[in-house]
C-alpha positions as CSV (number, residue, x, y, z in Angstrom):
1,X,141.1,150.3,171.3
2,X,141.4,150.1,175.0
3,X,138.7,150.3,177.5
4,X,139.5,152.5,181.0
5,X,138.7,151.0,184.4
6,X,135.2,152.8,184.8
7,X,134.4,151.3,181.2
8,X,135.2,147.6,182.3
9,X,133.5,148.6,185.8
10,X,130.4,149.5,184.0
11,X,130.5,146.1,181.7
12,X,130.7,144.0,185.0
13,X,128.0,146.3,186.4
14,X,125.7,145.6,183.4
15,X,126.6,141.4,183.5
16,X,125.3,141.5,187.0
17,X,122.2,143.4,186.4
18,X,121.2,141.1,183.1
19,X,121.7,138.2,185.7
20,X,119.6,139.5,188.3
21,X,116.3,138.6,186.4
22,X,115.3,135.6,186.5
23,X,111.6,136.2,184.7
24,X,111.7,136.6,181.4
25,X,109.0,139.6,181.4
26,X,111.3,141.6,183.9
27,X,114.1,141.0,181.8
28,X,112.7,142.0,178.8
29,X,111.7,144.8,181.0
30,X,115.0,145.9,182.7
31,X,117.2,145.4,179.1
32,X,116.7,148.4,177.8
33,X,118.1,150.8,181.0
34,X,120.9,148.3,181.4
35,X,121.9,148.8,178.4
36,X,121.5,152.4,177.5
37,X,123.4,152.7,181.2
38,X,126.5,151.5,179.5
39,X,126.2,152.7,176.4
40,X,123.7,156.1,176.3
41,X,122.3,156.9,173.6
42,X,118.8,157.7,173.0
43,X,116.7,154.9,172.3
44,X,117.5,151.0,172.5
45,X,115.5,147.9,170.5
46,X,115.3,144.5,170.8
47,X,113.8,142.8,167.4
48,X,113.3,139.4,165.8
49,X,112.4,138.6,162.2
50,X,111.3,135.6,160.3
51,X,113.0,135.6,157.5
52,X,112.1,132.8,154.6
53,X,114.3,133.6,151.4
54,X,112.4,130.6,149.3
55,X,109.4,132.0,149.7
56,X,110.3,135.8,150.1
57,X,108.6,136.3,153.2
58,X,110.1,138.9,156.0
59,X,108.3,139.9,159.1
60,X,109.0,141.8,162.3
61,X,107.6,139.4,164.5
62,X,108.8,140.6,168.1
63,X,110.6,144.1,169.7
64,X,111.5,145.4,173.2
65,X,111.9,149.2,173.3
66,X,113.3,151.8,175.7
67,X,109.9,153.7,174.4
68,X,107.1,153.1,172.0
69,X,108.4,154.0,168.7
70,X,107.5,151.0,166.4
71,X,103.9,151.4,165.3
72,X,102.5,148.7,163.3
73,X,102.8,150.2,160.1
74,X,106.6,150.9,160.7
75,X,106.8,147.6,162.3
76,X,105.2,146.2,158.7
77,X,107.8,148.0,156.7
78,X,110.6,146.8,158.7
79,X,109.7,143.6,158.0
80,X,109.2,144.0,154.4
81,X,112.6,146.1,153.9
82,X,114.9,143.9,156.4
83,X,116.8,142.2,153.5
84,X,117.7,145.8,152.4
85,X,119.3,146.9,155.6
86,X,123.2,147.0,155.4
87,X,123.4,144.6,158.4
88,X,121.3,142.2,157.1
89,X,123.1,141.4,154.3
90,X,126.4,141.5,156.0
91,X,125.3,138.7,157.8
92,X,123.4,137.1,155.3
93,X,126.9,136.6,153.5
94,X,128.7,135.6,155.9
95,X,130.1,138.0,158.0
96,X,131.6,137.3,161.7
97,X,129.1,138.1,164.4
98,X,130.4,141.5,165.5
99,X,128.6,144.7,166.7
100,X,128.0,147.2,163.5
101,X,127.6,150.8,163.0
102,X,125.6,152.4,160.1
103,X,128.3,154.4,159.1
104,X,130.4,151.3,158.5
105,X,128.6,150.8,154.9
106,X,127.0,154.3,154.5
107,X,128.4,157.7,155.0
108,X,126.0,160.5,156.0
109,X,125.1,161.7,152.5
110,X,124.6,158.1,151.3
111,X,122.4,157.5,154.1
112,X,120.3,160.4,153.4
113,X,119.7,159.1,149.9
114,X,119.3,155.5,151.0
115,X,115.4,155.3,150.4
116,X,113.7,152.9,152.6
117,X,116.7,152.5,155.0
118,X,116.7,156.4,155.8
119,X,112.8,156.3,156.0
120,X,112.9,153.8,158.7
121,X,114.7,155.7,160.8
122,X,114.0,159.0,159.7
123,X,110.1,157.9,161.7
124,X,112.1,157.1,164.6
125,X,113.6,160.8,164.4
126,X,117.1,159.0,164.4
127,X,120.5,158.8,162.5
128,X,122.7,156.5,163.8
129,X,122.6,152.9,165.0
130,X,124.7,150.2,166.5
131,X,123.6,146.9,166.6
132,X,124.7,143.3,167.3
133,X,123.3,139.9,166.8
134,X,122.2,137.8,169.8
135,X,121.2,133.8,170.1
136,X,118.1,132.8,168.5
137,X,116.4,130.2,167.0
138,X,117.0,129.3,162.9
139,X,115.3,131.2,160.3
140,X,114.4,134.3,163.6
141,X,117.6,136.2,163.4
142,X,117.4,138.7,165.9
143,X,119.2,141.7,167.3
144,X,119.8,144.3,169.8
145,X,120.9,147.7,168.8
146,X,121.3,151.1,169.9
147,X,119.8,154.7,167.9
148,X,120.9,158.4,168.7
149,X,119.9,161.6,166.4
150,X,123.3,163.6,166.5
151,X,126.1,161.6,167.5
152,X,127.8,158.5,166.2
153,X,128.7,155.8,168.1
154,X,132.4,155.0,168.9
155,X,134.9,152.1,168.9
156,X,134.7,152.0,172.7
157,X,130.8,151.4,172.3
158,X,131.2,149.3,169.7
159,X,134.0,147.2,171.6
160,X,131.6,147.2,174.7
161,X,128.6,145.7,172.8
162,X,130.4,143.0,171.7
163,X,131.9,142.1,174.9
164,X,128.7,142.4,176.7
165,X,126.7,139.8,174.0
166,X,127.8,136.5,174.9
167,X,126.7,137.6,178.7
168,X,123.4,138.9,177.1
169,X,122.6,135.7,175.4
170,X,123.4,133.5,178.5
171,X,121.1,135.7,180.9
172,X,118.1,135.3,178.1
173,X,118.3,131.7,178.1
174,X,118.5,131.5,181.9
175,X,115.6,133.9,182.0
176,X,113.8,131.7,179.4
177,X,114.4,128.5,181.4
178,X,113.4,129.9,184.8
179,X,110.3,131.2,183.5
180,X,109.3,127.8,181.9
181,X,110.3,125.9,184.8
182,X,107.8,128.5,186.7
183,X,104.8,128.0,184.5
184,X,104.8,124.4,183.9
185,X,102.6,122.3,185.7
186,X,104.7,120.3,188.2
187,X,104.3,116.7,187.9
188,X,105.4,113.8,190.2
189,X,108.7,111.9,188.8
190,X,106.7,109.0,188.8
191,X,104.7,110.3,186.0
192,X,107.5,110.7,183.6
193,X,107.3,106.6,183.5
194,X,111.0,106.3,184.3
195,X,112.3,103.2,185.3
196,X,113.8,102.2,189.0
197,X,117.1,102.6,187.6
198,X,116.7,105.9,185.9
199,X,114.8,107.1,188.9
200,X,118.0,106.5,190.8
201,X,120.2,108.6,188.2
202,X,117.6,111.4,187.9
203,X,117.7,111.8,191.6
204,X,121.8,112.1,191.3
205,X,121.2,114.2,188.4
206,X,119.2,116.9,190.1
207,X,122.0,117.2,192.5
208,X,124.3,118.2,190.2
209,X,125.9,115.0,190.0
210,X,128.0,114.1,186.6
211,X,128.1,110.8,184.6
212,X,131.4,109.8,186.4
213,X,130.5,110.3,189.9
214,X,126.9,108.9,189.4
215,X,128.8,105.8,187.6
216,X,130.4,105.2,190.9
217,X,127.9,105.9,193.3
218,X,126.0,103.2,191.5
219,X,128.6,101.0,191.0
220,X,128.6,100.7,187.1
221,X,130.2,102.4,183.8
222,X,129.7,105.9,182.6
223,X,128.9,104.7,179.4
224,X,125.9,102.9,180.9
225,X,124.8,106.2,182.6
226,X,125.3,108.3,179.7
227,X,122.9,105.6,177.5
228,X,120.0,106.0,180.5
229,X,120.7,109.6,180.6
230,X,119.6,109.9,177.1
231,X,116.4,108.1,178.2
232,X,115.5,110.0,180.9
233,X,115.9,113.4,178.8
234,X,113.6,112.3,176.3
235,X,111.0,111.3,178.8
236,X,111.1,114.2,180.0
237,X,111.2,116.3,176.7
238,X,114.1,118.2,178.5
239,X,117.0,119.6,175.7
240,X,119.8,119.0,178.1
241,X,121.0,117.8,181.3
242,X,120.7,121.4,182.7
243,X,117.0,121.3,181.9
244,X,116.3,117.8,182.7
245,X,117.9,118.8,186.3
246,X,115.2,121.2,186.6
247,X,112.4,119.3,185.7
248,X,113.5,116.3,188.0
249,X,114.6,119.3,190.9
250,X,111.1,120.6,190.6
251,X,109.2,117.2,190.3
252,X,110.8,115.9,193.7
253,X,109.9,119.4,195.4
254,X,106.5,119.0,194.6
């Protein structure tokens, strides 16, 4: 499958627009229009589930829609029967992280006879689906998808969604991180209990210096900087150096 110049231009525009929204609320609000412009269809959804195979408990915990179609009753039904969906079975059995169509698994006759699967899509008024898994926390699988009543999705659509997936994940992470920074109550750097040396390193970290660069500036070994950085991350409660740099920069700004 080869994409046209127009397809690549549309993909580039979608990536640009996804990264425009550094606030999570704005990102969630604008994503449906961005995806529907890239791959025209009737309906967009972004769903997150909680799956506990041991306890046998499954639930739809969050959704973003291009228009409201998921009622509380339908949400409960989708959660109860998520393990019956062919996409879920495919990924639970180790299938690759790729965009899938309903028609990869079911003919239209099989779809019409598929019981609860057909019943779910019937309540949406839709017959065709293209979805891709997105990055999320363990035990909470999530995906974005497009649906249509009249036409199936093409290999061009599948390829575009696959190419967009990693960019979607990164833009989503950026929006969450930026929102957390905005929402966090800023504290002065001294409030984190850093030692004088850790404070020096933290200030250079906020200026986007890497470990070897900081080591040269402070006249010590990169391994020493690495050990100090581990302590800094722990004291700041940051998962990585990027998150730490944001906390430090905010503390220094305030």
